[in-house]
Structures are given as structure tokens and as C-alpha cells.
DOVEX-686814 format. One record per atom (N, C-alpha, C, O): x, z, y. Coordinates in steps of 0.02 Angstrom, whole numbers, plus 32768, in hexadecimal, padded with zeros to 4 digits. Layout:
! residues N
XZY
...
! end
This chain:
! residues 319
38CA25114ACB
38F524EB4AF9
393C24E54ADE
395B24B04AE3
3955251B4AC1
3999251A4AA6
399E24E74A6D
39CE24C14A6A
396B24E84A40
396C24B84A08
396824714A22
398D24454A09
393D24634A53
393724204A6F
3978240A4A8F
398C23D04A87
399924374AB3
39DA24274AD3
3A0D24144A9E
3A3323E44AA7
3A0F243A4A67
3A3D242A4A31
3A2F23E64A12
3A5D23C04A02
39EF23D64A0B
39DC239549EF
39F3235C4A1B
3A0F232B4A03
39E723634A5B
39FC232F4A8A
3A4823284A8C
3A6222F14A92
3A6A23604A87
3AB323604A87
3ACD233E4A48
3B01231C4A4A
3AA823474A10
3ABF232B49D1
3AB122E049CC
3AD222BD49A5
3A8122C849F4
3A6A228349EC
3AA3225049F2
3AA0221B49D3
3AD622604A1A
3B0C22314A23
3B40223149EB
3B6E220849EB
3B38225E49BB
3B6A22644986
3B5522424945
3B7922474913
3B1D22224945
3B0322064907
3B2221C248F8
3B3B21A04925
3B2021AF48B9
3B3A216E48A3
3B14213448C4
3AD6213448C3
3B36210548E2
3B1220CB48FF
3AF7209C48CA
3AC5207948D5
3B1920994890
3B0220704858
3B0B20974818
3B3120C74816
3AE7208347E4
3AED20A547A3
3B1E207E4779
3B1820414771
3B4F20A0475D
3B8320804734
3B6B207E46EC
3B6920B246CA
3B5A204346D4
3B44203B468F
3B7E20334660
3B7520354623
3BBB202A467B
3BF520204650
3BED1FE24626
3BDA1FAD463E
3BFC1FE845E6
3BF61FB045B8
3BB51FB34590
3BAD1F8F455E
3B871FDE45A5
3B4B1FE9457E
3B1D1FAB457F
3B1A1F8645B0
3AF91FA24548
3AC41F6F4544
3A851F91452C
3A861FBA44FF
3A4D1F7F454B
3A0D1F9B4536
39FB1F7E44F1
3A001F4244E6
39E61FAA44C4
39D31F944481
399A1F604486
396D1F6844AE
399D1F2E445C
39691EFA445B
39351F0E4428
39391EFD43ED
39031F324440
38D01F4D4413
38991F1A4409
386C1F154432
389D1EF343D3
386E1EBD43C7
385C1EBC437D
38701E8E4359
38371EEF4365
38251EF3431E
37FC1EB74307
37E11E924330
37F81EAF42C5
37D41E7642A9
378B1E7242BE
37711E3C42C8
37691EAD42C4
37231EAA42D6
37181E8F431C
36E21E75432B
374C1E944348
37461E78438B
37491E2C4388
37201E0A43A8
37791E104362
377F1DC8435C
373F1DAA433F
37271D774356
37251DCB430B
36E71DB442EC
36AD1DB8431D
36831D8B4321
36AB1DEE4344
36761DF74375
36751DC143A9
36401DA743BA
36B11DAF43C3
36B51D7B43F7
369C1D3843DC
367B1D1343FF
36AD1D29439D
36981CEA437F
364B1CE84378
362D1CB54387
362D1D204361
35E51D214359
35C01D20439C
358A1D0443A2
35DF1D3F43CF
35C11D3E4411
35BC1CF7442B
35891CE34448
35F11CD14422
35F11C8B4439
35BC1C624413
359A1C384431
35B61C6F43D2
35861C4943AA
353E1C5843BD
35131C2E43B3
35311C9343D8
34ED1CA843E7
34D81C9C442F
349F1CAC4442
35051C814458
34F61C7C449F
34BB1C4E44AE
349B1C5544E2
34AC1C1E4481
34731BF1448C
34311C16448C
34011C0044AB
342D1C4D4468
33EF1C744463
33E61CA4449E
33B41CC844A2
34161CA544CB
34191CD84500
34051CBB4543
34181C834554
33DE1CE2456A
33C81CCC45AC
33F51CE545E4
33F81CC54619
34181D1D45DA
34421D39460F
34791D6345EF
346F1D8345BB
34B41D63460E
34ED1D8B45F7
34F31DC84624
34F71DC24661
34F51E034606
35041E40462A
354B1E544619
355A1E6945E1
35781E4E4649
35BD1E63463E
35C61EA9465D
35BD1EB24699
35D81ED94633
35DF1F1E464B
36291F2F464F
364F1F234620
363C1F4C4688
36821F614690
36831FA746AE
36511FC146C7
36BE1FC546AA
36C8200A46BF
36D4200D470A
36CB1FDB472D
36E920474723
36F7204F476A
373C2034477C
375F204F47A6
374F1FFD4758
37881FD3476D
376B1F8C4771
376C1F68473F
37521F7747AA
372A1F3B47AF
374F1EF947A1
372F1EC64794
37911EFA47A5
37B71EBC479B
37E31EBF475C
37E71E8E4737
38031EF74750
38331EFC4719
38101EF846D6
37DE1F1B46CA
382A1ECE46AA
38151ED04664
37D41EAC4654
37BD1EB0461C
37B71E884684
377D1E5F4672
37961E264646
37C31E014659
37791E21460B
37931DF445D8
378B1DAB45ED
37531D9345F4
37C21D8645F8
37BD1D3F460E
379C1D1345D9
37831CDD45E9
379D1D29459A
377D1D014566
37311D00456C
37111CD5454E
37151D2E4592
36CD1D2D459D
36B91CF445CC
367F1CE045CE
36E91CDA45F4
36D81CAF462C
36B21C714616
36821C5C4636
36C81C5245DE
36A51C1545C8
365D1C2445B4
36311BF945BB
36511C61459C
360D1C75458C
35E41C8145CC
35AA1C6D45D0
36041CA145FC
35E11CB2463A
35CC1C744661
359A1C754685
35F21C3E465A
35E51C024682
35A51BDE466E
358B1BB74696
358B1BEA4632
35531BC2461A
35111BE8461D
34DD1BCB460C
35111C264632
34D41C4E4636
34D51C784676
350A1C88468F
349A1C894691
34991CB946C9
34C01CF746B7
34BF1D0E467E
34E11D1346E8
35111D4946DA
35091D81470D
35051D764749
35051DBF46F3
35011DFA471D
353B1E29470A
35401E3E46D1
35651E39473B
359C1E68472F
35841EAE4741
356E1EBB4779
35871EDB4711
35721F21471B
35B01F4C471B
35D31F5246E9
35BE1F6B4755
35F61F99475A
35DC1FDF474E
35BA1FFD4778
35EC1FF94713
35CF203846FC
35FD2073470E
3635206A4726
35E420B04701
360820EE470E
361A20F64758
364F21124769
35EF20DD4783
35FE20E047CB
35FB212847E7
36112133481F
35E0215747C0
35E2219D47D5
362A21B847D5
363821EB47F3
3657219447B2
369D21A947AE
36C9218547E1
3704219647E8
36AD21554804
36D62129482F
36CF213A4879
369B21504890
3705212E489D
3704213348E6
36E520F24900
370420BC48FB
36A920F6491D
368420BB4931
368F20A7497A
366A207E4995
36C120C5499B
36CD20B549E1
36E1206C49EB
36D820514A22
36FC204C49B8
3710200549BD
36DF1FD5499D
36F31F9F4988
36A01FE94998
366E1FC14974
36681F7A4991
36661F4A496B
36661F7349D3
365E1F3149F1
369B1F0449E4
36931EC849DA
36D61F2249E4
37121EFA49D4
37101EE2498B
37251EAA497D
36F81F0C495F
36F21EF94918
36C21EBF4911
36D01E8E48EE
36881EC34932
36561E8E492D
36701E4C4949
36641E16492C
36961E4F4980
36B21E12499E
36E51DF2496F
36E61DB54967
370F1E1B494F
37411E004922
37201DE248E4
37351DAD48CC
36ED1E0448C9
36CA1DE9488F
36A81DA748A0
36A61D794877
368D1DA348DD
366D1D6448F1
36A01D2B48F4
36911CF248E2
36DC1D3B490C
37121D09490C
37221CF248C6
37341CB848BB
371B1D204896
37281D0F4850
36ED1CEE482E
36EF1CE047F2
36B71CE04855
367E1CBE4839
36481CEB481C
36191CD347FD
364E1D2C4826
361D1D5C480D
35F01D714846
36061D964873
35B11D5B4846
35841D68487E
354E1D9C486E
35311DB9489C
35431DA8482F
350E1DD7481B
352F1E1647FE
35491E1547C7
352D1E4C4825
35501E8A4812
35201EC54818
34FA1EC94849
35221EF247E7
34F91F2E47E9
35251F6A47D9
354A1F6947A7
35221F9E4803
35491FDB47F7
351B200D47D5
34E3201A47EC
3532202B479D
350620594778
352D20974761
356A2099475F
350620C9474F
351E2104472C
34EC211146F5
34BC213646FE
34F720F246BB
34C320F14688
34BB21324662
348D2139463A
34E62164466E
34DD21A4464D
34AB21D14671
349022004653
349D21C246B0
346C21EA46D5
342621DF46B9
341521A746A5
33FE221346B8
33BA220E469E
339021DF46CA
336221BE46B1
339F21DD470A
337921B24738
33AA21904768
33C521AF4795
33B5214F475D
33E221284787
33B920F047A6
33A220C34783
33B120F247E8
338820BF480A
33A3207947FE
337B204947FC
33E4207147F6
3400202F47EB
33EE201347A6
33E81FD7479D
33E620404775
33CF20294733
338A200A4739
337A1FD94716
336020264764
331C200C476E
331D1FC5478D
32EE1F9F4785
33541FB547AF
33591F7247CF
336E1F3C479D
33671F0147AC
33861F514763
33A51F204736
33731EEC471C
33811EB04720
333A1F024702
33091ED346E6
32F11EA1471A
32F01E65470C
32DC1EB74757
32C81E86478A
33001E55479C
32F41E1A47A6
333E1E6D47A1
33771E4147B1
33801E0D477B
33881DD24789
337F1E23473C
33891DF64704
33501DC34701
335C1D8746F6
33121DDA470A
32D81DAC4708
32DF1D76473D
32D21D3B4730
32F31D894779
32FC1D5947AF
33331D27479F
332D1CEB47AD
336B1D404783
33A21D144770
338D1CE0473D
339D1CA54742
33681CF7470A
33531CCA46D4
33221C9646EE
33271C5B46DE
32F21CAC4716
32BE1C7E472E
32D61C4D4762
32B51C1C4771
33101C5B477F
332B1C2E47B2
33541BF44794
336A1BC847B9
335D1BF54752
33841BC04731
335E1BA546F5
33371BC946D7
33691B6546E3
33471B4846A9
335A1B6E4669
33941B834661
33291B76463C
33371B9845FD
333B1B6645C3
33431B7B458A
33361B2545D1
333D1AF045A0
330D1AFB4566
32D11AFE4570
33261B014529
32FB1B0544EE
32D51B4744E9
32AA1B4F44BE
32E41B784515
32C11BB84514
328E1BBD454D
32751BF3455C
327E1B84456C
32551B8645A8
320F1BA2459B
31F31BC445C6
31F21B944560
31AE1BA94553
31AB1BF14538
31751C0E4533
31E31C0D4526
31E51C50450A
31E41C844542
320F1C83456F
31B31CB14540
31AC1CE34575
31D51D224567
31D91D4E4592
31F31D26452D
321F1D5E451D
32661D4F4536
327E1D17452F
32851D814552
32C91D77456B
32FB1D99453D
32F01DD04523
33331D774532
33681D924508
33A91D954531
33BE1D62454D
33C71DCE4535
34051DD8455A
343D1DEB452B
34321E0744F5
347A1DDA453E
34B41DEF4517
34DF1E1E4541
34F01E0E457A
34F11E574525
351A1E884547
35621E80452F
35701E8544F3
35901E74455E
35D61E6B454B
36021E984577
35EC1EAF45AC
363E1EA34561
366D1ECB4588
36A61EE5455D
36A21EE24520
36DB1EFD457D
37121F1B4558
36FB1F5E453C
36C71F774550
37221F7C450E
370A1FB944ED
37011FF4451D
37241FFB454F
36D1201F450C
36C82060452B
36B8205E4575
36CC208A459B
3692202B458A
367E202745D1
3636203E45DA
361D203F4613
3614205045A4
35D1206B45AA
3599203A4598
3561204145B1
35A82009456D
35731FD94559
353A1FFC4536
34FF1FF24547
354A20274506
3516204944E0
34EF2079450D
34B220804506
3512209B453B
34F020C8456A
34C020A24596
348920BA45A5
34D3206645AC
34A7203E45D6
3468202A45B0
3431202D45CB
347020154572
343720024549
3407203C4541
33CA20354549
342220774532
33F820B2452B
33D520C4456C
339C20DB456C
33F820BB45A4
33DB20CB45E5
33A2209A45F5
336F20AF4611
33AB205B45E4
3375202945EF
3338203A45C6
3300203545DE
3342204F4588
33082062455D
32E6209F4579
32A820A44579
330D20CF4591
32F1210C45AD
32C820FC45EC
3293211945F7
32E120CD4614
32C020BC4654
32822091464A
324E209D4669
3286205F461D
3251202E4618
3221203945DE
31E7202445E1
3238205945A9
320E2063456F
31FD20AD4563
31D420BD4539
321D20D9458A
321521214582
32272136453B
32092164451E
32582114451F
326F212444DB
32B7213B44DD
32DB2131450E
32CB215B44A7
330E217844A4
33442148448E
333E210B4497
337721654471
33B421404462
33A9210D442A
338C211C43F6
33C220D14437
33BF209C4403
3405208643F0
340D206443BD
343720984417
347A2080440B
34AA20BC440D
34A720E4443B
34D520C043DC
350320F943D7
353520F84411
355020C44423
35402134442D
356E213B4466
35AA2162444F
35A42196442E
35E6214B4462
3622216F4450
3654216E4488
3655213F44B0
367F21A1448C
36B221A344C0
36F3218344AB
3726218C44CC
36F1215E4475
372D213E445B
372120F44456
36EC20DF443F
375120CA446B
374720824468
373E206A4420
375E208243F2
3710203A4418
3706201D43D6
36CD203D43AF
36C820324372
36A2206443CF
366D208743AA
363620574395
361720624361
362A202243BC
35F61FF043AB
36171FBA4382
363B1F8F439C
360A1FBA4341
36291F894315
35F71F5642FB
360B1F1E42E9
35B71F6842FA
35851F3842E3
357E1F014317
35751F0F4352
35821EC34301
35821E8B4330
353B1E71433B
35161E66430B
35291E68437A
34EB1E49438D
34AD1E6D4372
34811E4E4355
34AC1EAE437A
34711ED6436A
343C1EC943A0
344B1ED043DC
33FF1EB7438C
33CA1EA643BD
33A11EE443CB
33861F03439D
339B1EF7440B
337A1F344420
334A1F254459
335E1F06448A
330B1F3B4452
32DB1F304489
32E71F6444BF
32F11F9F44B2
32E51F4D44FF
32F01F7A4538
32B91F76456C
32B91F9D459B
32891F494563
32521F424594
32161F204573
321E1EF74546
31DA1F32458B
319C1F134571
317E1EE045A0
31611EAF458A
31861EEA45E2
316B1EBC4614
31A11EA94646
31AC1ECE4675
31C21E71463C
31BB1E424604
31DC1E5D45C5
32031E8C45C8
31CB1E3E458C
31EC1E52454D
32351E3D4552
32441E02455B
32611E6D454B
32A81E604555
32D01E83451F
32C71EBF4513
32FB1E5D44FD
33271E7844CA
33701E6F44E0
33811E404504
33991E9D44C9
33E11E9844D4
34041E8E4492
33F11EAB445F
34381E654492
34651E61445A
34A21E8C446A
34CA1E7A4495
34A81EC44446
34E21EF04450
351D1ED3442A
35151EB943F3
35581ED74447
35941EBA4428
35CD1EED442A
35CC1F1A4454
35FD1EE543FE
36371F124401
36621F01443D
36631EC84454
36861F334456
36B41F26448E
36EB1EF84479
37071EFF4442
36FC1EC844A4
37301E974493
37651E9544C9
37561E864503
37A21EA644B6
37DC1EA044E4
37FC1E5C44DC
37F51E3C44A8
38201E454510
38481E084507
387C1E1444D0
38941E4C44CA
388E1DE144A8
38C01DEB4474
39041DFE4490
392E1E1A446D
390F1DEE44D0
394E1E0144F1
393F1E174538
39221DF1455F
39521E544549
394A1E6C458E
39891E5945B4
39C01E7245A5
39821E2C45E4
39BD1E104605
39E31E43462F
3A211E44462E
39C01E6C4653
39DF1E9A4683
39E11EE04665
39AE1EFA464E
3A1C1EFF4667
3A221F44464F
39F91F73467B
39DC1FA34663
39F71F6446BD
39D11F8D46EB
39861F8B46DA
39651FBE46D9
396D1F4E46CB
39271F4746B7
391B1F6D4676
38E81F8F4670
39481F674647
39411F8A4608
393F1FD54611
391A1FF845EE
39671FEF4640
39692037464B
3927204F466B
390F2085465B
390B20264698
38CA203846B5
3894203A467F
38692066467E
389520084652
38652007461B
386E204345EE
383D206145D8
38AD205645E0
38BA209045B6
38A220D045D8
388620FC45B7
38AD20D54618
38992111463D
384C2118463D
38332150463D
382920E1463D
37E020E3463B
37C520E845F4
378820E845EA
37F120EC45C2
37DB20F6457D
37C920B74558
37A820BA4525
37DE207D4572
37CE203E4552
37FB202F4516
37E8200B44E8
3837204A4518
3867204344E1
3872208944C4
387720B944E9
3876208E4482
388020CF4462
38BE20F0447E
38F420D24482
38B721304491
38ED215444B3
392F2153448D
3964214844AA
392B215F444B
396921674426
399121264420
39CC21274411
396F20ED442B
399320AD4428
39C120A54464
39F520844460
39AE20C4449B
39D720C044D8
3A0220FE44E0
3A3C20FB44F4
39E4213844D0
3A07217844D6
39E921A2450D
39E7218E4547
39D121DE44FA
39B1220A452C
39E1221C4564
39CB2226459D
3A2122214555
3A5222364588
3A59220145BF
3A5A221345FA
3A5C21C145AC
3A64218C45DD
3A2321824604
3A2521734640
39E9218945E2
39A821834605
39A121BB4638
398B21AF4670
39B521F84625
39B022314653
39DF2226468F
39CC223746C7
3A1A220C4683
3A49220046BA
3A2F21CB46E9
3A3521D14726
3A10219646CE
39F3216246F8
39B8217E4720
39AD216B475A
399221AB4701
395A21CB4725
397521F44760
395921F14796
39AA221A4754
39C72242478A
39DF221547C3
39D3222347FD
3A0121DF47B2
3A1821AE47E3
39DD2192480B
39E1218C4848
39A7218147E8
396C21634809
394A21954838
393821834870
394221D34822
39222205484B
394A2212488B
392E221748C1
398C22174884
39B7222248BE
39B521E648EE
39B321EE492A
39B621A948D1
39B5216C48FA
397621694923
39762152495D
393E217F4906
38FD217C4927
38EE21BC494F
38B821C3496C
391E21EA494F
3918222A4973
38DB2251495A
38B5226E4981
38D222524918
389E227948F7
38C022B648D8
38DA22B248A1
38BE22EE48FB
38E7232848E8
38BF236148CB
38D6239A48CB
3883235448B1
385B238B4897
387B23AB4859
386B23E44848
38A923874838
38CA23A347FE
38F423E04810
3901240B47E6
390B23E3484F
3935241B4864
3910245D485D
392A248D483F
38D424604878
38AC249E4874
389324AA482E
389224E24816
387E2474480C
3862247C47C9
3893249D4799
388024C64770
38D3248A479F
390524A2476F
393624D5478E
396B24E34772
392324F147C7
394A252647E7
3992251247F8
39C0253A47EF
399B24D54810
39DC24C04828
39E424D84871
39B224E14894
3A2124E14887
3A2C24F548CC
3A2424BB48FB
3A0E24C44935
3A34247F48E4
3A302443490E
3A2E240648E0
3A3C240C48A4
3A1D23CB48FA
3A1F238E48D1
3A65238248B6
3A96239248D6
3A682365487B
3AA82359485B
3AAB2312483F
3A7722F7482A
3AE622F5483E
3AF022B34820
3B1122B947DB
3B20228647BC
3B1B22F647C5
3B3E23044786
3B0A23154750
3AEE234B4750
3AFE22E64722
3AC922F046F0
3ADA232A46C2
3AAC234D46AB
3B19233646B3
3B2B236E4687
3B1923B146A7
3B0123DF4686
3B2623B646E8
3B1423F3470D
3AC923FD470D
3AB124344702
3AA323C7471A
3A5A23CC471D
3A3E23DE46D9
3A12240946D4
3A5623BE46A4
3A3C23CC4661
3A4D2414464C
3A2624344629
3A87242C4661
3A9924714650
3A6824A24671
3A5224D14651
3A58249546B1
3A2824C146D4
39E224BC46B4
39BF24EF46B0
39CF2480469F
398E2478467E
398D24A0463C
395C24C3462E
39C2249A4615
39C624BD45D5
39C3250945DF
39A2252C45BA
39E625214612
39E725694620
39A125814635
398925B4461D
3981255A4661
393E256E467A
390B256F4641
38E1259C463E
390F253E4615
38DE253845DF
38F1255D45A0
38CA25604570
392D257A459F
3944259C4563
3953256D452A
394C257F44F0
3968252F453B
397824FD4508
39C2250444F6
39EE24E94518
39D0252744C0
3A15253144A9
3A1B251F4460
39E9251A443C
3A5825174449
3A65250B4402
3AA5252E43EE
3AD325364416
3AA9254343AF
3AE425654395
3B0F25334371
3AF7250E4345
3B4F25314383
3B7F25024365
3BBD2528434E
3BCC255D4368
3BDF250B431D
3C1D25294305
3C58250F432E
3C5D24D3433B
3C84253D4341
3CBF252A4368
3CFD25434343
3CFE257A4327
3D32251A4343
3D71252C4322
3D9E254C4356
3DAE252D4388
3DB325894349
3DE125AC4377
3E2025C14352
3E2625B54316
3E4D25E04375
3E8C25F64357
3E82262D4324
3EAD263742F9
3E4926504327
3E3D268642F7
3E0A267242C2
3DF2269D429C
3DF9263142C0
3DC9261A428D
3D8B25FC42AC
3D8725F142E9
3D5B25EE4281
3D1D25CF4298
3CED260442B3
3CE326394294
3CCF25F642ED
3C9D26234309
3C6025FA431D
3C6525BE432A
3C28261C4320
3BEA25FB4336
3BDB260F437E
3BD9264A438E
3BD025DD43A8
3BC225EB43EE
3B8025CA4402
3B6A259B43E2
3B6325E44438
3B2425C84452
3B34259D448F
3B5525B344BE
3B1B255E448D
3B29252F44C5
3AE7251044DB
3AB6251044B5
3AE424F64518
3AA724D3452F
3A9724974503
3AC4247344ED
3A57248C44F6
3A41245244D0
3A3224194502
39FB2414451D
3A6423EF450D
3A5E23BB4540
3A2A2387452D
3A08236C4559
3A24237844ED
39F3234644D8
39AC235E44E5
3982233844FE
399E239D44D6
395B23B944E3
394D23BC452D
391523B04543
398123CC4555
397823CE459E
396A238845B9
393F237F45E4
398E2356459F
3983231145B5
393C22FB45A4
391C22D945CC
3925230D4569
38E122FB4555
38AD231A4584
387D22F84598
38B723594597
3888237A45C4
388823584609
3854234F4627
38C323464621
38CB23254662
38A622E24662
388122D34691
38AF22BB462D
388F22794628
384322814621
381D225D4642
382D22B045F7
37E622BB45EC
37C322D1462D
378B22BD463B
37E522FB4654
37C923124693
37BE22D746C2
378B22D546E6
37ED22A846C3
37E5226C46ED
37A9224346D6
3780222E46FF
37A322384695
376D220E467A
3728222D4685
36F622094687
3725226F468C
36E622914698
36D7229946E3
36A422B446F5
37042281470D
36F922854755
370B22C84773
36F922D647AC
373022F1474D
373F23354765
377D23374793
378E236C47AD
379E22FE479C
37D722FB47C9
37C722D34808
37F322BC482B
378622CB4815
377122A64850
375B225F483F
376522484807
373D223E486F
372521F94866
375F21CA4876
377B21CB48AD
377121A04845
37AD2176484A
379B212E4839
377821214808
37B320FE4861
37AF20B74852
37F6209E4847
381C20994877
3808208E4809
384D207C47FA
386020384815
389B202D4826
3831200A481A
38401FC64835
383C1FC94882
38471F9648A3
! end
């Protein structure tokens, strides 16, 4: 009760907005991404349906350059990693997506060994394909899908989950916790036998320019942009701001804080102390150089961010 009272008392002291200062989110658009987008466009004629996979930020960072591709083929938006998201606003999300023209949505957690929503994917896709003309592919009973999305949203995990569910086979696509792990463009992978269904796996593609710094920070927090390009310290600070804004205070107990805090340096210091993350540095004093032990703020920030990405700080929907 005492801890809860302190949390409620602290709620009024948090930042109403996050001050980005003069910062700009790094434009992470390596050459393999540009090449990938070009090849994806060239191959769309061979494709019966587009699977767009996004993270537990249903609106932020969906690549607008995909839109021209999505308009010419049946399209299914898959919101992945839903085990990490606060789903209390699910109906509001669906209504907003429908306003944006997205009517076919599937929520998944493709890392789970058994996800009932993964089982729904093949029937949904089959119905979508059969409800529209296939033009020159009308006589072909094999279905070909293209998987697209920004980096690190779980495309490879979804493919492996589909194979596990429908073919009872193991991993076919490499999974990594770092954006940019899938570099081979348009790798064809079978995911179902009845009907015969193949997926074209593609590298994650970000827009060449992220217009909103807020959107960029959400993408960075979800691991879509390499951490060091933005800075672990600023990502951790934005995470703290987001958790406080959403009244998600589990970090207080996890890191032995007395109450919620809006001061990232204070929080990182407590994290470093709890985890024993320290570093020895040289300091210049009046009597000469001495070596002192100080908290390792970068290591603490990394642990804070990683805990969020693994769902250890509660279920959060950033949008």
C-alpha cells in the first residue's frame, strides 16, 4: 500500500512531453534495404498476397513506400509480439486501422510454440486470395505470398512458426534480435502443403527518412533501428518517460527504487548498483591521478531497454 501511494503521488510530477531538443533520429537505410525494396517491387506480379508484419506499435513506422505495393494485391497486416503489448485498446486500434484502409488484421505472438492466431493465417490468406481475381495466375493452385515489414518485427520468427504449425518442421529462416539480420532478398520458403503455399522472405525496409522524431524513437525502442545510432541513453530516457506516462511502474520494484522517478540518471544509477554494473575510470585530483569505481550507465541503460523488449517491464502499447 505504501509503494502504491508513493506511485500515485509521483504520477503528477512526470514530464507531460518528452524534450527531444535538437536531436534527429538517424536515417538507417543501408544499401541492401534500397536493393531489397527495388526487387520486392519487381517481384510483386508473382505474388498472390502481401503479408505486412509490424511490431506492437500498430501505427508508427509503417513504411509508406509499401503502400503502392499493397494497393495491387490482397493485404494482411500482422501485428506481431502481442504478448508484449497492452491489448486493452484493441478495438480502438482496429477502428483506426480500418479508417486508414486496413481491414484485414491478425494479432500474433510467433515465438510461442502454439499460437492459435498463427493457425488462422493460412485460412485467412486463402479466403483473401480466392475472393479476388488472380489474373495470369488463375490456373495455378500454388499460392505465393510476400512478407514485408520494417526491420526486427519478427518476419523470420513468423515464417518459422508457420512451418512449425503447418509442416511440423523446424527453422528455415535465421532469427536475430538485431535489425538487419535478413539480408538475402526474396528467399522462397514453403510454409504449407494444403494448399501449397510459399513465402518470399525479404529484408526489413525502413523509409529513407523518418519524418517524426517521436516515431523514430518508438521504432528505436522496439529495436527497429540499431541502438548505437540513436544512443542507449536517449532510448532509455524515452522508455522511462513512456512507462511513467502510461503508469507502468513495475520498474520500481524490479530495480529497488523507493518510488517512480522522472530522472533517468537516478534510475540508471540504481539499476547499475542493483546489477553490479560498474566501471573503473581515472580521475584527476589535486594529489594526482587516481582510479575510482563509478556506475556503468551504458550497461544499465542496455539492461533497462532489454527488459522492456522482453516484456519484463509489463505489457505496453506505445501507440
